[in-house]
All heavy atoms as TSV, in Angstrom:
chain	resi	resn	atom	element	x	y	z
A	1	VAL	N	N	10.106	5.168	7.396
A	1	VAL	CA	C	9.412	5.740	6.248
A	1	VAL	C	C	8.278	4.778	5.784
A	1	VAL	O	O	8.431	3.626	5.661
A	1	VAL	CB	C	10.503	5.874	5.087
A	1	VAL	CG1	C	9.740	6.347	3.767
A	1	VAL	CG2	C	11.460	6.826	5.463
A	2	GLY	N	N	7.189	5.473	5.419
A	2	GLY	CA	C	6.076	4.627	4.969
A	2	GLY	C	C	5.273	3.900	6.007
A	2	GLY	O	O	4.410	3.029	5.545
A	3	ARG	N	N	5.461	4.172	7.274
A	3	ARG	CA	C	4.778	3.529	8.337
A	3	ARG	C	C	3.939	4.345	9.151
A	3	ARG	O	O	4.270	4.750	10.278
A	3	ARG	CB	C	5.775	2.656	9.079
A	3	ARG	CG	C	6.600	1.609	8.444
A	3	ARG	CD	C	5.769	0.391	8.079
A	3	ARG	NE	N	4.914	-0.192	9.157
A	3	ARG	CZ	C	5.226	-1.098	10.008
A	3	ARG	NH1	N	6.402	-1.661	9.863
A	3	ARG	NH2	N	4.438	-1.459	10.976
A	4	PRO	N	N	2.765	4.878	8.660
A	4	PRO	CA	C	2.006	5.843	9.469
A	4	PRO	C	C	1.371	5.147	10.771
A	4	PRO	O	O	0.869	5.804	11.534
A	4	PRO	CB	C	0.841	6.248	8.417
A	4	PRO	CG	C	0.877	5.125	7.508
A	4	PRO	CD	C	2.253	4.623	7.407
A	5	ASP	N	N	1.524	3.810	10.811
A	5	ASP	CA	C	1.027	3.105	11.966
A	5	ASP	C	C	1.997	3.105	13.135
A	5	ASP	O	O	1.662	2.775	14.250
A	5	ASP	CB	C	0.760	1.701	11.569
A	5	ASP	CG	C	1.894	0.927	10.988
A	5	ASP	OD1	O	2.686	1.578	10.160
A	5	ASP	OD2	O	2.216	-0.268	11.402
A	6	LEU	N	N	3.230	3.626	12.910
A	6	LEU	CA	C	4.216	3.695	14.021
A	6	LEU	C	C	4.510	5.115	14.288
A	6	LEU	O	O	4.550	6.013	13.480
A	6	LEU	CB	C	5.516	3.016	13.562
A	6	LEU	CG	C	5.454	1.531	13.105
A	6	LEU	CD1	C	6.809	1.027	12.698
A	6	LEU	CD2	C	5.003	0.760	14.429
A	7	PRO	N	N	4.875	5.281	15.667
A	7	PRO	CA	C	5.169	6.715	16.015
A	7	PRO	C	C	6.536	7.132	15.381
A	7	PRO	O	O	7.395	6.229	15.255
A	7	PRO	CB	C	5.424	6.680	17.538
A	7	PRO	CG	C	5.284	5.202	17.894
A	7	PRO	CD	C	4.842	4.417	16.772
A	8	ARG	N	N	6.634	8.316	15.045
A	8	ARG	CA	C	7.945	8.814	14.427
A	8	ARG	C	C	8.096	10.277	14.631
A	8	ARG	O	O	7.111	11.082	14.901
A	8	ARG	CB	C	7.951	8.471	12.955
A	8	ARG	CG	C	6.754	9.147	12.117
A	8	ARG	CD	C	6.826	8.543	10.686
A	8	ARG	NE	N	5.807	9.215	9.894
A	8	ARG	CZ	C	4.512	8.886	9.764
A	8	ARG	NH1	N	4.061	7.779	10.329
A	8	ARG	NH2	N	3.691	9.576	9.009
A	9	ASP	N	N	9.349	10.691	14.615
A	9	ASP	CA	C	9.576	12.141	14.748
A	9	ASP	C	C	10.010	12.887	13.567
A	9	ASP	O	O	10.780	13.867	13.707
A	9	ASP	CB	C	10.650	12.319	15.909
A	9	ASP	CG	C	11.937	11.562	15.675
A	9	ASP	OD1	O	11.990	10.965	14.622
A	9	ASP	OD2	O	12.879	11.714	16.466
A	10	TYR	N	N	9.534	12.518	12.464
A	10	TYR	CA	C	9.923	13.074	11.173
A	10	TYR	C	C	8.667	13.124	10.268
A	10	TYR	O	O	7.878	12.272	10.503
A	10	TYR	CB	C	11.134	12.417	10.505
A	10	TYR	CG	C	10.882	10.986	10.329
A	10	TYR	CD1	C	10.178	10.460	9.150
A	10	TYR	CD2	C	11.281	10.050	11.292
A	10	TYR	CE1	C	9.959	9.167	8.839
A	10	TYR	CE2	C	11.046	8.711	11.147
A	10	TYR	CZ	C	10.448	8.263	9.981
A	10	TYR	OH	O	10.170	6.867	9.789
A	11	ASP	N	N	8.637	13.930	9.255
A	11	ASP	CA	C	7.591	13.941	8.294
A	11	ASP	C	C	8.057	13.103	7.036
A	11	ASP	O	O	8.997	13.536	6.420
A	11	ASP	CB	C	7.255	15.280	7.910
A	11	ASP	CG	C	6.129	15.404	6.916
A	11	ASP	OD1	O	5.499	14.384	6.564
A	11	ASP	OD2	O	5.823	16.495	6.446
A	12	ASP	N	N	7.421	11.996	6.718
A	12	ASP	CA	C	7.905	11.189	5.515
A	12	ASP	C	C	6.842	11.497	4.365
A	12	ASP	O	O	6.902	10.730	3.341
A	12	ASP	CB	C	7.865	9.713	5.843
A	12	ASP	CG	C	6.449	9.112	6.015
A	12	ASP	OD1	O	5.453	9.801	6.055
A	12	ASP	OD2	O	6.327	7.941	6.369
A	13	GLY	N	N	6.103	12.616	4.509
A	13	GLY	CA	C	5.313	12.991	3.359
A	13	GLY	C	C	3.980	12.137	3.108
A	13	GLY	O	O	3.380	12.230	2.126
A	14	GLY	N	N	3.763	11.297	4.038
A	14	GLY	CA	C	2.569	10.474	3.967
A	14	GLY	C	C	2.825	9.234	3.174
A	14	GLY	O	O	1.816	8.656	2.627
A	15	LEU	N	N	4.044	8.853	3.051
A	15	LEU	CA	C	4.396	7.660	2.206
A	15	LEU	C	C	3.786	6.344	2.929
A	15	LEU	O	O	3.613	6.317	4.170
A	15	LEU	CB	C	5.888	7.457	2.048
A	15	LEU	CG	C	6.569	8.525	1.227
A	15	LEU	CD1	C	8.043	8.368	1.293
A	15	LEU	CD2	C	6.118	8.652	-0.174
A	16	LEU	N	N	3.417	5.373	2.102
A	16	LEU	CA	C	2.892	4.143	2.606
A	16	LEU	C	C	3.704	2.848	2.023
A	16	LEU	O	O	3.698	2.750	0.893
A	16	LEU	CB	C	1.468	3.960	2.103
A	16	LEU	CG	C	0.429	5.105	2.396
A	16	LEU	CD1	C	-0.823	4.927	1.639
A	16	LEU	CD2	C	0.307	5.253	3.816
A	17	ASP	N	N	4.316	2.187	3.006
A	17	ASP	CA	C	5.099	1.011	2.654
A	17	ASP	C	C	4.087	-0.137	2.404
A	17	ASP	O	O	3.576	-0.680	3.372
A	17	ASP	CB	C	6.075	0.647	3.710
A	17	ASP	CG	C	7.073	-0.517	3.288
A	17	ASP	OD1	O	6.722	-1.089	2.230
A	17	ASP	OD2	O	7.912	-0.788	4.010
A	18	LEU	N	N	3.861	-0.519	1.238
A	18	LEU	CA	C	2.904	-1.611	0.901
A	18	LEU	C	C	3.312	-2.974	1.255
A	18	LEU	O	O	2.545	-3.911	1.231
A	18	LEU	CB	C	2.622	-1.605	-0.684
A	18	LEU	CG	C	1.950	-0.275	-1.064
A	18	LEU	CD1	C	1.722	-0.366	-2.556
A	18	LEU	CD2	C	0.716	0.203	-0.357
A	19	ASN	N	N	4.642	-3.098	1.736
A	19	ASN	CA	C	5.151	-4.347	2.284
A	19	ASN	C	C	4.919	-4.518	3.688
A	19	ASN	O	O	5.081	-5.679	4.259
A	19	ASN	CB	C	6.690	-4.578	1.898
A	19	ASN	CG	C	6.867	-5.126	0.457
A	19	ASN	OD1	O	5.996	-5.768	0.001
A	19	ASN	ND2	N	7.972	-4.695	-0.108
A	20	CYS	N	N	4.399	-3.524	4.344
A	20	CYS	CA	C	4.302	-3.613	5.778
A	20	CYS	C	C	2.843	-3.382	6.292
A	20	CYS	O	O	2.521	-3.901	7.476
A	20	CYS	CB	C	5.181	-2.552	6.479
A	20	CYS	SG	S	6.919	-2.933	6.257
A	21	LEU	N	N	2.100	-2.520	5.642
A	21	LEU	CA	C	0.864	-2.249	6.138
A	21	LEU	C	C	-0.181	-3.319	6.031
A	21	LEU	O	O	-0.141	-4.093	5.066
A	21	LEU	CB	C	0.285	-0.936	5.467
A	21	LEU	CG	C	1.138	0.245	5.642
A	21	LEU	CD1	C	0.462	1.462	4.981
A	21	LEU	CD2	C	1.284	0.601	7.178
A	22	ASP	N	N	-1.085	-3.502	7.032
A	22	ASP	CA	C	-2.191	-4.504	6.926
A	22	ASP	C	C	-3.354	-3.806	6.116
A	22	ASP	O	O	-3.335	-2.750	5.776
A	22	ASP	CB	C	-2.565	-5.077	8.230
A	22	ASP	CG	C	-3.313	-4.028	9.106
A	22	ASP	OD1	O	-3.843	-3.076	8.706
A	22	ASP	OD2	O	-3.133	-4.312	10.341
A	23	ALA	N	N	-4.371	-4.734	5.889
A	23	ALA	CA	C	-5.564	-4.193	5.172
A	23	ALA	C	C	-6.283	-3.091	5.768
A	23	ALA	O	O	-6.649	-2.114	5.029
A	23	ALA	CB	C	-6.466	-5.402	4.904
A	24	ALA	N	N	-6.533	-3.134	7.073
A	24	ALA	CA	C	-7.088	-1.962	7.686
A	24	ALA	C	C	-6.394	-0.743	7.548
A	24	ALA	O	O	-6.946	0.320	7.468
A	24	ALA	CB	C	-7.415	-2.375	9.163
A	25	GLN	N	N	-5.053	-0.827	7.733
A	25	GLN	CA	C	-4.238	0.417	7.502
A	25	GLN	C	C	-4.296	0.938	6.049
A	25	GLN	O	O	-4.179	2.114	5.745
A	25	GLN	CB	C	-2.745	0.105	7.908
A	25	GLN	CG	C	-2.705	-0.098	9.421
A	25	GLN	CD	C	-1.390	-0.980	9.832
A	25	GLN	OE1	O	-0.743	-1.470	9.015
A	25	GLN	NE2	N	-1.121	-0.757	11.118
A	26	LEU	N	N	-4.329	0.000	5.064
A	26	LEU	CA	C	-4.350	0.426	3.736
A	26	LEU	C	C	-5.652	1.128	3.439
A	26	LEU	O	O	-5.715	2.051	2.709
A	26	LEU	CB	C	-4.262	-0.874	2.778
A	26	LEU	CG	C	-2.916	-1.460	2.645
A	26	LEU	CD1	C	-2.893	-2.705	1.879
A	26	LEU	CD2	C	-1.898	-0.434	2.057
A	27	VAL	N	N	-6.764	0.760	4.019
A	27	VAL	CA	C	-8.045	1.456	4.043
A	27	VAL	C	C	-7.935	2.778	4.665
A	27	VAL	O	O	-8.298	3.744	4.044
A	27	VAL	CB	C	-9.196	0.506	4.572
A	27	VAL	CG1	C	-10.486	1.444	4.742
A	27	VAL	CG2	C	-9.423	-0.701	3.820
A	28	THR	N	N	-7.395	2.814	5.843
A	28	THR	CA	C	-7.432	4.069	6.649
A	28	THR	C	C	-6.445	5.104	6.061
A	28	THR	O	O	-6.791	6.247	5.818
A	28	THR	CB	C	-6.944	3.739	8.036
A	28	THR	OG1	O	-7.814	2.849	8.667
A	28	THR	CG2	C	-6.754	5.029	8.889
A	29	PHE	N	N	-5.238	4.663	5.754
A	29	PHE	CA	C	-4.151	5.615	5.327
A	29	PHE	C	C	-4.136	5.689	3.760
A	29	PHE	O	O	-3.722	6.702	3.232
A	29	PHE	CB	C	-2.786	5.229	5.798
A	29	PHE	CG	C	-2.743	5.191	7.303
A	29	PHE	CD1	C	-2.468	3.834	7.951
A	29	PHE	CD2	C	-2.910	6.279	8.115
A	29	PHE	CE1	C	-2.321	3.881	9.396
A	29	PHE	CE2	C	-2.843	6.291	9.372
A	29	PHE	CZ	C	-2.668	5.099	10.096
A	30	GLY	N	N	-4.490	4.741	3.052
A	30	GLY	CA	C	-4.409	4.686	1.694
A	30	GLY	C	C	-5.530	5.010	0.807
A	30	GLY	O	O	-5.722	5.184	-0.400
A	31	GLY	N	N	-6.752	5.064	1.555
A	31	GLY	CA	C	-8.020	5.322	0.831
A	31	GLY	C	C	-8.540	4.074	0.025
A	31	GLY	O	O	-9.432	4.359	-0.939
A	32	LEU	N	N	-8.086	2.971	0.164
A	32	LEU	CA	C	-8.474	1.765	-0.562
A	32	LEU	C	C	-9.908	1.279	0.014
A	32	LEU	O	O	-10.137	1.573	1.184
A	32	LEU	CB	C	-7.494	0.703	-0.515
A	32	LEU	CG	C	-6.077	0.969	-1.082
A	32	LEU	CD1	C	-5.303	-0.285	-1.004
A	32	LEU	CD2	C	-6.106	1.432	-2.403
A	33	THR	N	N	-10.536	0.615	-0.779
A	33	THR	CA	C	-11.821	-0.114	-0.270
A	33	THR	C	C	-11.277	-1.312	0.478
A	33	THR	O	O	-10.027	-1.750	0.165
A	33	THR	CB	C	-12.680	-0.476	-1.384
A	33	THR	OG1	O	-12.042	-1.490	-2.289
A	33	THR	CG2	C	-13.100	0.745	-2.312
A	34	ALA	N	N	-12.141	-1.933	1.259
A	34	ALA	CA	C	-11.744	-3.203	1.889
A	34	ALA	C	C	-11.318	-4.324	0.876
A	34	ALA	O	O	-10.429	-5.087	1.095
A	34	ALA	CB	C	-12.905	-3.681	2.797
A	35	GLN	N	N	-12.104	-4.348	-0.237
A	35	GLN	CA	C	-11.763	-5.266	-1.283
A	35	GLN	C	C	-10.450	-5.064	-1.975
A	35	GLN	O	O	-9.640	-5.946	-2.135
A	35	GLN	CB	C	-12.929	-5.354	-2.389
A	35	GLN	CG	C	-12.742	-6.461	-3.460
A	35	GLN	CD	C	-14.014	-6.422	-4.348
A	35	GLN	OE1	O	-14.898	-5.715	-4.120
A	35	GLN	NE2	N	-13.782	-7.160	-5.456
A	36	GLU	N	N	-10.124	-3.775	-2.251
A	36	GLU	CA	C	-8.817	-3.429	-2.929
A	36	GLU	C	C	-7.683	-3.894	-1.848
A	36	GLU	O	O	-6.786	-4.345	-2.252
A	36	GLU	CB	C	-8.821	-1.957	-3.185
A	36	GLU	CG	C	-9.667	-1.684	-4.340
A	36	GLU	CD	C	-9.957	-0.094	-4.534
A	36	GLU	OE1	O	-9.796	0.716	-3.646
A	36	GLU	OE2	O	-10.277	0.181	-5.707
A	37	ALA	N	N	-7.919	-3.484	-0.520
A	37	ALA	CA	C	-6.868	-3.779	0.358
A	37	ALA	C	C	-6.664	-5.235	0.504
A	37	ALA	O	O	-5.527	-5.778	0.525
A	37	ALA	CB	C	-7.226	-3.084	1.790
A	38	ALA	N	N	-7.749	-6.073	0.547
A	38	ALA	CA	C	-7.483	-7.462	0.565
A	38	ALA	C	C	-6.831	-8.006	-0.578
A	38	ALA	O	O	-5.977	-9.023	-0.591
A	38	ALA	CB	C	-8.911	-8.104	0.718
A	39	SER	N	N	-7.094	-7.483	-1.783
A	39	SER	CA	C	-6.310	-7.893	-3.055
A	39	SER	C	C	-4.802	-7.620	-2.900
A	39	SER	O	O	-4.155	-8.475	-3.294
A	39	SER	CB	C	-6.959	-7.131	-4.202
A	39	SER	OG	O	-6.289	-7.465	-5.326
A	40	VAL	N	N	-4.416	-6.486	-2.300
A	40	VAL	CA	C	-3.077	-6.093	-2.192
A	40	VAL	C	C	-2.405	-7.132	-1.215
A	40	VAL	O	O	-1.331	-7.651	-1.467
A	40	VAL	CB	C	-2.873	-4.644	-1.673
A	40	VAL	CG1	C	-1.436	-4.364	-1.240
A	40	VAL	CG2	C	-3.390	-3.659	-2.747
A	41	ILE	N	N	-3.103	-7.507	-0.168
A	41	ILE	CA	C	-2.544	-8.324	0.896
A	41	ILE	C	C	-2.399	-9.748	0.317
A	41	ILE	O	O	-1.366	-10.428	0.533
A	41	ILE	CB	C	-3.458	-8.293	2.184
A	41	ILE	CG1	C	-3.468	-6.967	2.766
A	41	ILE	CG2	C	-2.968	-9.457	3.062
A	41	ILE	CD1	C	-2.196	-6.365	3.193
A	42	ALA	N	N	-3.463	-10.104	-0.423
A	42	ALA	CA	C	-3.435	-11.455	-1.028
A	42	ALA	C	C	-2.268	-11.648	-2.051
A	42	ALA	O	O	-1.529	-12.686	-1.986
A	42	ALA	CB	C	-4.738	-11.777	-1.810
A	43	VAL	N	N	-1.998	-10.673	-2.768
A	43	VAL	CA	C	-0.903	-10.662	-3.743
A	43	VAL	C	C	0.438	-10.556	-3.091
A	43	VAL	O	O	1.318	-11.400	-3.445
A	43	VAL	CB	C	-0.967	-9.440	-4.821
A	43	VAL	CG1	C	0.267	-9.428	-5.633
A	43	VAL	CG2	C	-2.248	-9.722	-5.718
A	44	ARG	N	N	0.467	-9.801	-2.075
A	44	ARG	CA	C	1.833	-9.710	-1.244
A	44	ARG	C	C	2.095	-11.010	-0.573
A	44	ARG	O	O	3.252	-11.507	-0.579
A	44	ARG	CB	C	1.704	-8.598	-0.211
A	44	ARG	CG	C	2.966	-8.442	0.595
A	44	ARG	CD	C	2.820	-7.302	1.480
A	44	ARG	NE	N	1.876	-7.680	2.658
A	44	ARG	CZ	C	1.412	-6.794	3.435
A	44	ARG	NH1	N	1.614	-5.428	3.296
A	44	ARG	NH2	N	0.710	-7.216	4.453
A	45	ASP	N	N	1.036	-11.634	-0.072
A	45	ASP	CA	C	1.181	-13.034	0.614
A	45	ASP	C	C	1.706	-13.950	-0.411
A	45	ASP	O	O	2.564	-14.889	-0.118
A	45	ASP	CB	C	-0.063	-13.428	1.323
A	45	ASP	CG	C	-0.350	-12.691	2.502
A	45	ASP	OD1	O	0.465	-11.885	3.064
A	45	ASP	OD2	O	-1.527	-12.799	2.979
A	46	ARG	N	N	1.215	-13.949	-1.632
A	46	ARG	CA	C	1.535	-14.855	-2.725
A	46	ARG	C	C	2.982	-14.680	-3.140
A	46	ARG	O	O	3.751	-15.534	-3.338
A	46	ARG	CB	C	0.507	-14.691	-3.814
A	46	ARG	CG	C	0.579	-15.865	-4.839
A	46	ARG	CD	C	-0.591	-15.955	-5.716
A	46	ARG	NE	N	-0.806	-14.754	-6.467
A	46	ARG	CZ	C	-1.891	-13.897	-6.414
A	46	ARG	NH1	N	-2.843	-14.407	-5.682
A	46	ARG	NH2	N	-2.040	-12.837	-7.042
A	47	LEU	N	N	3.416	-13.325	-3.320
A	47	LEU	CA	C	4.674	-13.095	-3.772
A	47	LEU	C	C	5.776	-13.038	-2.704
A	47	LEU	O	O	7.032	-13.195	-2.969
A	47	LEU	CB	C	4.730	-11.610	-4.400
A	47	LEU	CG	C	3.886	-11.425	-5.652
A	47	LEU	CD1	C	3.919	-9.993	-6.059
A	47	LEU	CD2	C	4.345	-12.407	-6.768
A	48	GLY	N	N	5.272	-12.966	-1.348
A	48	GLY	CA	C	6.330	-12.819	-0.423
A	48	GLY	C	C	6.517	-11.316	-0.052
A	48	GLY	O	O	6.658	-11.072	1.211
A	49	ALA	N	N	6.738	-10.578	-0.860
A	49	ALA	CA	C	6.823	-9.091	-0.765
A	49	ALA	C	C	6.923	-8.543	-2.264
A	49	ALA	O	O	7.109	-9.150	-3.142
A	49	ALA	CB	C	8.222	-8.772	-0.117
A	50	PHE	N	N	6.556	-7.220	-2.211
A	50	PHE	CA	C	6.628	-6.484	-3.529
A	50	PHE	C	C	8.048	-6.005	-3.681
A	50	PHE	O	O	8.690	-5.552	-2.794
A	50	PHE	CB	C	5.753	-5.356	-3.528
A	50	PHE	CG	C	4.250	-5.719	-3.421
A	50	PHE	CD1	C	3.477	-5.377	-2.273
A	50	PHE	CD2	C	3.621	-6.371	-4.456
A	50	PHE	CE1	C	2.258	-5.701	-2.166
A	50	PHE	CE2	C	2.247	-6.695	-4.307
A	50	PHE	CZ	C	1.542	-6.350	-3.275
A	51	SER	N	N	8.417	-6.162	-4.996
A	51	SER	CA	C	9.745	-5.605	-5.415
A	51	SER	C	C	9.638	-4.174	-5.875
A	51	SER	O	O	10.557	-3.334	-5.630
A	51	SER	CB	C	10.390	-6.475	-6.619
A	51	SER	OG	O	10.659	-7.689	-6.074
A	52	THR	N	N	8.575	-3.813	-6.534
A	52	THR	CA	C	8.353	-2.560	-6.958
A	52	THR	C	C	6.842	-2.245	-6.801
A	52	THR	O	O	5.981	-3.028	-6.668
A	52	THR	CB	C	8.509	-2.333	-8.494
A	52	THR	OG1	O	7.649	-3.126	-9.205
A	52	THR	CG2	C	10.036	-3.004	-8.861
A	53	VAL	N	N	6.570	-0.946	-6.808
A	53	VAL	CA	C	5.186	-0.398	-6.678
A	53	VAL	C	C	4.367	-0.876	-7.947
A	53	VAL	O	O	3.193	-1.190	-7.891
A	53	VAL	CB	C	5.119	1.078	-6.479
A	53	VAL	CG1	C	3.625	1.651	-6.503
A	53	VAL	CG2	C	5.832	1.523	-5.162
A	54	GLU	N	N	5.058	-0.929	-9.014
A	54	GLU	CA	C	4.360	-1.269	-10.142
A	54	GLU	C	C	3.820	-2.764	-10.226
A	54	GLU	O	O	2.884	-3.005	-10.843
A	54	GLU	CB	C	5.275	-1.142	-11.501
A	54	GLU	CG	C	5.621	0.321	-11.819
A	54	GLU	CD	C	4.424	1.181	-11.956
A	54	GLU	OE1	O	3.433	0.688	-12.716
A	54	GLU	OE2	O	4.385	2.348	-11.447
A	55	GLU	N	N	4.574	-3.582	-9.430
A	55	GLU	CA	C	4.016	-4.937	-9.187
A	55	GLU	C	C	2.627	-4.872	-8.600
A	55	GLU	O	O	1.709	-5.615	-8.863
A	55	GLU	CB	C	4.892	-5.758	-8.337
A	55	GLU	CG	C	5.988	-6.550	-8.897
A	55	GLU	CD	C	6.747	-7.395	-8.037
A	55	GLU	OE1	O	6.881	-7.018	-6.727
A	55	GLU	OE2	O	7.149	-8.465	-8.387
A	56	VAL	N	N	2.438	-4.050	-7.638
A	56	VAL	CA	C	1.076	-3.880	-6.948
A	56	VAL	C	C	0.075	-3.538	-8.053
A	56	VAL	O	O	-0.969	-4.183	-8.064
A	56	VAL	CB	C	1.075	-2.764	-5.921
A	56	VAL	CG1	C	-0.217	-2.590	-5.275
A	56	VAL	CG2	C	2.215	-3.057	-4.917
A	57	PHE	N	N	0.370	-2.597	-8.865
A	57	PHE	CA	C	-0.586	-2.209	-9.895
A	57	PHE	C	C	-0.917	-3.306	-10.955
A	57	PHE	O	O	-2.030	-3.481	-11.443
A	57	PHE	CB	C	-0.204	-0.885	-10.609
A	57	PHE	CG	C	0.012	0.257	-9.580
A	57	PHE	CD1	C	1.028	1.059	-9.757
A	57	PHE	CD2	C	-0.840	0.507	-8.616
A	57	PHE	CE1	C	1.317	2.201	-8.877
A	57	PHE	CE2	C	-0.702	1.606	-7.728
A	57	PHE	CZ	C	0.360	2.382	-7.928
A	58	ALA	N	N	0.084	-4.010	-11.215
A	58	ALA	CA	C	0.131	-5.164	-12.235
A	58	ALA	C	C	-0.788	-6.180	-11.707
A	58	ALA	O	O	-1.582	-6.917	-12.481
A	58	ALA	CB	C	1.389	-5.592	-12.627
A	59	TYR	N	N	-0.636	-6.598	-10.428
A	59	TYR	CA	C	-1.201	-7.919	-9.928
A	59	TYR	C	C	-2.409	-7.715	-8.991
A	59	TYR	O	O	-3.246	-8.607	-8.980
A	59	TYR	CB	C	-0.128	-8.702	-9.155
A	59	TYR	CG	C	0.971	-9.182	-10.048
A	59	TYR	CD1	C	2.359	-8.741	-9.785
A	59	TYR	CD2	C	0.742	-10.054	-11.146
A	59	TYR	CE1	C	3.309	-9.037	-10.605
A	59	TYR	CE2	C	1.807	-10.529	-11.904
A	59	TYR	CZ	C	3.023	-9.974	-11.693
A	59	TYR	OH	O	4.087	-10.345	-12.509
A	60	ALA	N	N	-2.599	-6.577	-8.265
A	60	ALA	CA	C	-3.599	-6.407	-7.417
A	60	ALA	C	C	-4.781	-5.843	-8.206
A	60	ALA	O	O	-4.672	-5.029	-9.081
A	60	ALA	CB	C	-3.299	-5.539	-6.283
A	61	ASP	N	N	-6.055	-6.211	-7.755
A	61	ASP	CA	C	-7.228	-5.724	-8.436
A	61	ASP	C	C	-7.580	-4.406	-7.745
A	61	ASP	O	O	-8.405	-4.278	-6.924
A	61	ASP	CB	C	-8.304	-6.748	-8.116
A	61	ASP	CG	C	-9.512	-6.377	-8.959
A	61	ASP	OD1	O	-9.516	-5.650	-9.913
A	61	ASP	OD2	O	-10.706	-7.033	-8.558
A	62	LEU	N	N	-6.917	-3.214	-8.394
A	62	LEU	CA	C	-7.225	-1.974	-7.936
A	62	LEU	C	C	-8.039	-1.231	-8.918
A	62	LEU	O	O	-7.694	-1.283	-10.136
A	62	LEU	CB	C	-5.942	-1.221	-7.625
A	62	LEU	CG	C	-4.969	-1.777	-6.608
A	62	LEU	CD1	C	-3.761	-1.036	-6.431
A	62	LEU	CD2	C	-5.765	-1.861	-5.146
A	63	GLY	N	N	-8.943	-0.355	-8.583
A	63	GLY	CA	C	-9.637	0.488	-9.429
A	63	GLY	C	C	-8.714	1.634	-9.827
A	63	GLY	O	O	-7.655	1.984	-9.200
A	64	THR	N	N	-8.924	2.392	-10.909
A	64	THR	CA	C	-8.080	3.406	-11.500
A	64	THR	C	C	-7.886	4.415	-10.357
A	64	THR	O	O	-6.881	5.116	-10.254
A	64	THR	CB	C	-8.580	4.076	-12.736
A	64	THR	OG1	O	-9.983	4.414	-12.592
A	64	THR	CG2	C	-8.531	2.965	-13.867
A	65	GLY	N	N	-9.020	4.792	-9.640
A	65	GLY	CA	C	-8.944	5.735	-8.550
A	65	GLY	C	C	-7.909	5.367	-7.496
A	65	GLY	O	O	-7.117	6.199	-7.041
A	66	ALA	N	N	-7.965	4.133	-6.989
A	66	ALA	CA	C	-7.065	3.642	-6.013
A	66	ALA	C	C	-5.643	3.663	-6.580
A	66	ALA	O	O	-4.793	4.131	-5.869
A	66	ALA	CB	C	-7.507	2.262	-5.606
A	67	ALA	N	N	-5.355	3.229	-7.768
A	67	ALA	CA	C	-4.107	3.332	-8.260
A	67	ALA	C	C	-3.506	4.822	-8.342
A	67	ALA	O	O	-2.402	4.977	-8.036
A	67	ALA	CB	C	-4.080	2.604	-9.632
A	68	ALA	N	N	-4.448	5.768	-8.825
A	68	ALA	CA	C	-3.957	7.074	-8.939
A	68	ALA	C	C	-3.569	7.625	-7.454
A	68	ALA	O	O	-2.613	8.341	-7.439
A	68	ALA	CB	C	-5.056	7.924	-9.606
A	69	ARG	N	N	-4.473	7.267	-6.589
A	69	ARG	CA	C	-4.071	7.783	-5.198
A	69	ARG	C	C	-2.747	7.193	-4.562
A	69	ARG	O	O	-1.970	7.853	-4.051
A	69	ARG	CB	C	-5.235	7.420	-4.115
A	69	ARG	CG	C	-6.377	8.243	-4.296
A	69	ARG	CD	C	-7.440	8.051	-3.119
A	69	ARG	NE	N	-7.863	6.677	-2.973
A	69	ARG	CZ	C	-8.764	6.129	-3.790
A	69	ARG	NH1	N	-9.339	6.848	-4.729
A	69	ARG	NH2	N	-9.148	4.785	-3.642
A	70	LEU	N	N	-2.540	5.859	-4.874
A	70	LEU	CA	C	-1.333	5.274	-4.364
A	70	LEU	C	C	-0.065	5.655	-5.151
A	70	LEU	O	O	0.994	5.568	-4.639
A	70	LEU	CB	C	-1.457	3.813	-4.358
A	70	LEU	CG	C	-2.396	3.131	-3.361
A	70	LEU	CD1	C	-2.364	1.668	-3.505
A	70	LEU	CD2	C	-1.910	3.549	-2.009
A	71	ARG	N	N	-0.224	6.016	-6.431
A	71	ARG	CA	C	0.964	6.174	-7.257
A	71	ARG	C	C	1.966	7.234	-6.515
A	71	ARG	O	O	3.177	7.000	-6.744
A	71	ARG	CB	C	0.533	6.777	-8.602
A	71	ARG	CG	C	1.687	6.728	-9.518
A	71	ARG	CD	C	1.231	6.764	-11.040
A	71	ARG	NE	N	0.375	5.674	-11.436
A	71	ARG	CZ	C	0.779	4.411	-11.759
A	71	ARG	NH1	N	2.123	4.059	-11.627
A	71	ARG	NH2	N	-0.066	3.550	-12.063
A	72	ASP	N	N	1.495	8.280	-5.960
A	72	ASP	CA	C	2.435	9.270	-5.346
A	72	ASP	C	C	2.855	8.933	-3.968
A	72	ASP	O	O	3.807	9.587	-3.470
A	72	ASP	CB	C	1.836	10.547	-5.439
A	72	ASP	CG	C	1.819	11.179	-6.849
A	72	ASP	OD1	O	2.583	10.727	-7.698
A	72	ASP	OD2	O	0.884	12.009	-7.135
A	73	LEU	N	N	2.174	7.973	-3.341
A	73	LEU	CA	C	2.328	7.781	-1.865
A	73	LEU	C	C	3.015	6.369	-1.552
A	73	LEU	O	O	3.651	6.181	-0.571
A	73	LEU	CB	C	0.988	7.810	-1.124
A	73	LEU	CG	C	0.189	9.032	-1.127
A	73	LEU	CD1	C	-1.143	8.876	-0.404
A	73	LEU	CD2	C	0.988	10.087	-0.381
A	74	ALA	N	N	2.857	5.455	-2.477
A	74	ALA	CA	C	3.293	4.053	-2.343
A	74	ALA	C	C	4.798	3.888	-2.432
A	74	ALA	O	O	5.406	4.459	-3.370
A	74	ALA	CB	C	2.522	3.105	-3.054
A	75	VAL	N	N	5.412	3.135	-1.501
A	75	VAL	CA	C	6.853	2.752	-1.525
A	75	VAL	C	C	6.813	1.239	-1.225
A	75	VAL	O	O	5.906	0.702	-0.510
A	75	VAL	CB	C	7.653	3.509	-0.670
A	75	VAL	CG1	C	7.803	4.904	-1.141
A	75	VAL	CG2	C	7.277	3.346	0.854
A	76	VAL	N	N	7.875	0.498	-1.562
A	76	VAL	CA	C	8.015	-0.750	-1.090
A	76	VAL	C	C	9.433	-0.860	-0.609
A	76	VAL	O	O	10.469	-0.581	-1.230
A	76	VAL	CB	C	7.797	-1.880	-2.185
A	76	VAL	CG1	C	6.293	-1.936	-2.539
A	76	VAL	CG2	C	8.607	-1.699	-3.393
A	77	ILE	N	N	9.544	-1.228	0.711
A	77	ILE	CA	C	10.884	-1.173	1.412
A	77	ILE	C	C	11.131	-2.522	1.772
A	77	ILE	O	O	10.315	-3.347	2.288
A	77	ILE	CB	C	10.862	-0.071	2.561
A	77	ILE	CG1	C	10.691	1.244	2.006
A	77	ILE	CG2	C	12.251	-0.204	3.212
A	77	ILE	CD1	C	10.458	2.348	3.055
């Protein structure tokens, strides 16, 4: 779930696991800018992993458009 970068035989609804995807995948699948994706990765590296999706929104430098796009797709597993 949340790993569009891996082959799977089920539909996970386009969910994105923010604890697993790299910056390029966040750009490709999440519609983030390169700068926004780098901010997510930097915060994740600093924290070790996200505990909640809200942590991403609180600590990463995301524009309101990026946060709105991720709100329904993002998970942290």
